[in-house]
N, C-alpha and C positions, 0 to 999 in steps of 0.2 A: 611633858604631860605624863601622868600616871593614870591607869584605868584599873579599877577594882570591881570584881563581880560579886554576886551575892554569896558565893562560897568562900570569899576572901582571897581569891586568886588575883595577884597583883601583876600587872604588865607595865613595864617602864624602867627607866625613863624612855619616852618616845620622842624623837626629834621632830618638831613640827615644821616640816618643810613641804611646801606645795610644789609638786613636780612640774606644774604648768607655769609657774612664775619664778622669776629670779629673786624676788624679795617676798618674804612671808610675814604675817602678823604685823602688817603696817596699819596705822590708824585709818579707819574707814574701809578696810579691805575685807573681802570674803575669801577664805582659804579652805581648800579641800585637802584633807590629810588622810591617807590610808594607813591603817595599822595592821601589820602582819604578826600573827602569833602562832607558836607551835602548840599552844594549849588552848583548849576549848573555853570560851568565855560564856558563862551562863547569863542569867539576868544581870544587867548592869546595876551596880550599887553606887559607884562614885567615880567622878572624873576630876582630877586635879590639874590645873594649868598654872604654871608659874613662869616668871621671867626675872632676870637678874637686875632689872632697873637701870641698865646702862643704855647709852645712846640718846640721841635727840628725841624729844617727845615720849620719853619712856613712862610717862604717867598715864598712859592709855588704860582703859578698862575693857574687859571682855564683856560683850553684850549678850551673845547667844551662842550656844553649842547645839548643833543638830547631829544626831547619831543615827547611823544605819548599819545594820549587821548584814554583811555580804559573805556568802560562802564562796570559797575559791574552788573552781573546778579543777580536776586533776590535769596535770600537764602531760601532753602527749609527746613522746620522743620518737 
């Protein structure tokens, strides 16, 4: 996945793995993916999701993307 903001800042490629599940992007599944970035993302402009077409049932289509911007709190040491 690639994410581009309104200023043209590109983040990616991002590996789409759901930390809560052993398999991700399976047909009929809902996956939660967190993206960490060292640069500030302004207003979102574009999200690109691609797959290589390999594997069984690889002809699935992405139905919905829901995005939430979450600010990370400073880590205490």
